[in-house]
N, C-alpha and C positions, 0 to 999 in steps of 0.2 A: 675701058670696058664699054661695050655697046649698050645702046638703049634697051634692047631686048633682054639682055642679061640682067640689067638693073631691075627691070619690071618683074622678072622671074624671082629675084632675090626678095624683093618687097612682098611679093605674093606669099612667099614661104614664111617670112618673119612676122607678117601681120597677125596671123592666127596665134603664133607663139606669144607675141606680146599681149594679145587679148586674154589668153589663158593665164598668163602670169598676173595680169591686172585683176582678173576675177579671183584668182587664188589669194592675192594680197587683200582684196576687198573682203573675201570670206573670212580670212584670219582676223581682219580688223573688226568685222561684225561679231565674231565670236568673243573677241576681247571686250567689246561693248556690252555683250550679253553678260559676261562674267562680272562686269562692273555695274550691272543693272541700269545701264543707260539705254532703256528700252526704245525710246523714240529714235535715237540715232541708229541703233542696231536695226530697227525696222526699216529705216530709210536705206541703209547699206544693202540689206538683203533684197529690198525691192529693186534697187539699182542693178544688182546682179541678175535678178529675174528678167529685167528688160533686155539684157544681152542674151541670157540663156534661161528660159523658164524651167528647165529641168536640171539646172546646175546642182551638183552635189559634190561633197568632198568627205572622204573617209566615212562613207555611208550616211552622211547628213545632207539633207536637201536644203537649199536656200529657202525654198517656199515654206518648209516646215518651221525653220528657224524664224522666218519673218512672222509667221502666224504666232509663234511662241512669244516673240517680242511684242507683238500687237496686244495679245491678251494679258501679258504681264503688265504692260502699260495701263491697260484698262483696269486691271485688278488693283494695281497700286493707287491709281487715282480714286477708285471707289473706296478703297480702304481709308485713304486720307480724308474723305468726306463722310466716313462712317456708314457707307452703304455696304454692309457686311454680306448680304445675300448676293448682291451683284459682284462683289469681290470674290466670293466663293465660287460662283459660276465661272468667272473669268480665269481664276487660277486652275480650275478643273480643265478648262479648254486649253490652257497653256501647258497642261500635263505637269503642273507644279504641285504635286500632291502633298509635299511637306508644308507649303504655305496654305494649301487648301485645308489641311488638318488643323493648322493654327487658327484659321478663320472660323472653322467649324466650332472649335472650342470657344472662340469669342462669341459666336452666335448662341451657343448653348448657355454661356454665362449671362449674356444679355437677356435671354428668355427666362432664365431662372431668377434673375434680379427683378425683372418685370413681374414675375409671378409672386415673388416675395412682397413687392410693393403693393400689388393688388390685394394680397392677403392682409397686409397691415392696414390698408385703407378700409377694408371690410371688417376690421376688428378681429380677424383670425390670427392672433399673435402666435399661437402654437403652430399653425400651418406655415407661417412665415419663418419661424425659428427652424423648423424642419428643412425648409428650403436652404437656409444658410448653412445648416449642418451638411447638406448635400454638396453645396459649393466648397465647403472647407475640406470635405473628405475627398472630393474629386480633384480639386485644384489647391492643395495646401501651400504651394510655393507661389501662388499668384500674388501680384503686388497689392491686390485688394483684400487679401486674407485678413489683415488686421481690422479693416472696416467691417468685413462680414462678421467677425467675432464680436465686435462692439454691438452691431445691429442684432445679432442673435441673442446676446445677453439682455439687450433692451426688450426684445420680444418676449423672452422668458419672464422677465420681471413684470411686463405688462400683463402677461397671461396668468402668472401665479400670484401676483401681489394681492388681488382681491381675496383669494382663498387664505393667504397668509394673514391678512388683516382680520378676516372673519374669525380665524383661529385664535388670534391674540385677544380679540374682543370677547370671544366665548370663554377663554381662560379667565379673563377678568371677572366674568359673571358666574364662574364655576360651572359652566355648561360643558362638562368634560367630554361627553360623547360628540357634541357638535364640534368642539375644538379638535378632537382627534380626527374626525372625518375630514375637516377642512385641511389640516396639515397633511393628511394622507394624500389628498389631491395634489398638494405641492410636491411631496416627496416622490410620488410615482413618476413625475416628470423631471424633477431635479433634486436628487438626494442631498445636494450641497447648498441648497438655496439659503441665503442669508439676507437680512434686511436690518439696517441700523444696528449691526453687531449682534443680532439675535438669530440663532440657527433654527430653522424649521424642524430639523431632526431632534434637537434638544427639547424644544417646546412640545413636540409630538410625544416624546417619552414621558414628559410630565403629565400630559393629558391621559396617556395610556395607563399609567400607574393609578391614576384616580379612577378610571373606568374599571380597572381590575379590583380596586378596593370596593367600589360600588357593587360589582358583581359578587364579591365575597359576602357582602352584607345581605344581598338578595338571596344568596344561597343559604345563608344561616336562617333566613326567614322561611325557607322551604320552597321557594320559587325556583326550582331546579332548571326548568327549561329556559326561563328568562335569564338566569345567570349564565347558562351555557351559550345562549345567543350573544351575550355581552363578551364572554371569553373569545368566542369565534370572531366577533366583530373586530377585536383588537389583535387577533392572531395569537392568543395565548394558548398554544396547543398543549402545553404541559398541564395546565389547569383542566382543559377539556378531557385529557386522558385520565387525570386523577378522578374527576367526577364520574366518568364512564366506568372506571374500575370500581369506584365506590358503589355505584348503582348495581353493578354485577355482583359485588360482594353482598350487598343488602338483599338482593333477590335470592341469592343462593342460601343465605341464612334464613330467610322467610320460608323457603321451600323445605329446608331441613327442620325448622321448628314445627311446621304444620305436620310433616311426616312423623316426627317424634310424638306429637300429641295424638295423632291417629293410631299410632302403635301402642298407645297407653304408657309411653315412657315419660311420665309426668314431670319428674324432677329434671331430666335432661331438657325437656321442652321448655320448662320454666326458666332454666338457665339461658337457653337460646333467646327466649322472648325478652328477658331482661337485657341481654346484650343488644337485641334489635332496638330496644327503646333508646339506646345511646347513639344509634345510627340515623335517627330522624331529628329534624330541626325544630319543628313547632311543637307546642304543648299538646295540641290535639292529636298530632301524629304519634308522639311519644306515649300518650295516655292509652292508645289502643293496644300497644304492645305491653305496656305495664299491666293493663287489665288482663291481657292474655297470660302474662306470667303469674298473676295472682290466681287466675282460674286454674292453671296447671298445678300450682302449689297446693291449692285447695283440693283438687282431684287427687294429688299425691297423698295428702293427709287423710282424705276420706277412704281411699283404698287401703292405706296402711292401717287405719283404725278398723276397717271392715275385716282385713286379714287377721288382725289380732283378736277381733271379736269372734270370728268363726273358729279360730284356734281355741279360744276359751270355751266355746260351745262344745267342741269336740272333746275337750278335757273335762266337760261338765262343770266348768267354773262359771256357773250361771250369774252369779252376782257381778263378777268382773265383766262378763259378756254384756249384761244389761247396761253396765256403766259405759262400756265402749260404744254400744249401739246408741245410747243416749247422746254421747258426744257427736256421733255422726248426724243425728237428727237436729242437733243444735246448728250444725253447719249447713246441712242440706236435708230438709224434711222429706223430700221426695226421692231421696237417693235409693236406687234399686239396681245394683250391678248384676244380679242374678234373678232367678225365678220369683223369689219372695222379696217383698219390699222390706226395708230396714224397720219400718214401723211395725210390721208383723213380727219380725225377728226379735225386735225389742220387747214386744208384749210377751212372746214365748219365753225369752230368757228371763224376764222379770217374774213371770208366773212360776217358772222352774226354780228360780232363786227363792221365792216365797215358800214353795212347796218343800224345797230342800231344807229350808230352815225349820218348817213345821215338822217334817219327818224326823229331824234330828232330835225332837223332843218326844215323839210318839212311837217311833220305830215302825210305823205302818208305811207300806209302799204307796206312792202317789198314784192317783187315777191316771189312766192313759189319756194322751192328748196328741192329736195329729200336728206334728211340727214340720212336716215336709222333709227337707234334707237333714234336719237336726235329728240326732239320735236321742 
């Protein structure tokens, strides 16, 4: 073979050999990427670019893969040193969104932990506990979950223990309202709070029963609004409803009794007033209705006597009429249901009775006398 032919063959095979070498290097670089050997992969793709800056294979450019390897390396190093923000930016530039998401979670956790630490340092244990709740809700499978739970419980205890201790001290002093209010502060945040084997819920119920008992006593003393305020304070809705219904009943009975008295239905009004006296708590309140009942009973008796007396007059039973009018005057000297006073009617009936007795012996008619409606 001549020298010219050898030169031509070499010229043809040289590009072919370079292409094969670049392809082999590209495959090797991809393998290094898969094994996360970022620095070596970056070097391989950089070498490919020195031969062909636009080299690509299967739609993948060597320059793009070199950039990916570079930022994966930067991100990994930053992650190892705890520089999460730098790692996040590098992963994003490497288009490694899965790792970027993980780092974002780490950053979020870091920020929340710092926030919890700051709240704890400032004595805001409730705020810190809420942050740990947030962490546990969002990242329940995180390796720090157990630590967060322990810290959360410690924060709640630090926040609620002062109220719990206040409640127990108030119980010992029989300050039932103070005790109930203190335990309510505990239970609104942690219904299951316990300390030294004592349940805040159980102690709260003891205080609540005592407050209800106190309210019952106050109610029996006639201090209705104060009792209602106490029932409302401990959430005893059933007692509140009972008191309100009782007040409605009492008002209705009062209105009925007054109406009956105004209508002159004395006996019915007296019965209502007697019943009303049982619906009040204090002696002074009961006495007013007891007095009203006596008043109506008296009026009933007066009107009954008056009716009987007038009937006796109409039958000219003057002696009986005078006796009945006399009984009325003993009860109520100024009683006057109609035009003539009972005093006048009594005098007329008494005079007629005397005259009737006199005439029974003389058989003479009595002198005429103006008696008004009497015949």
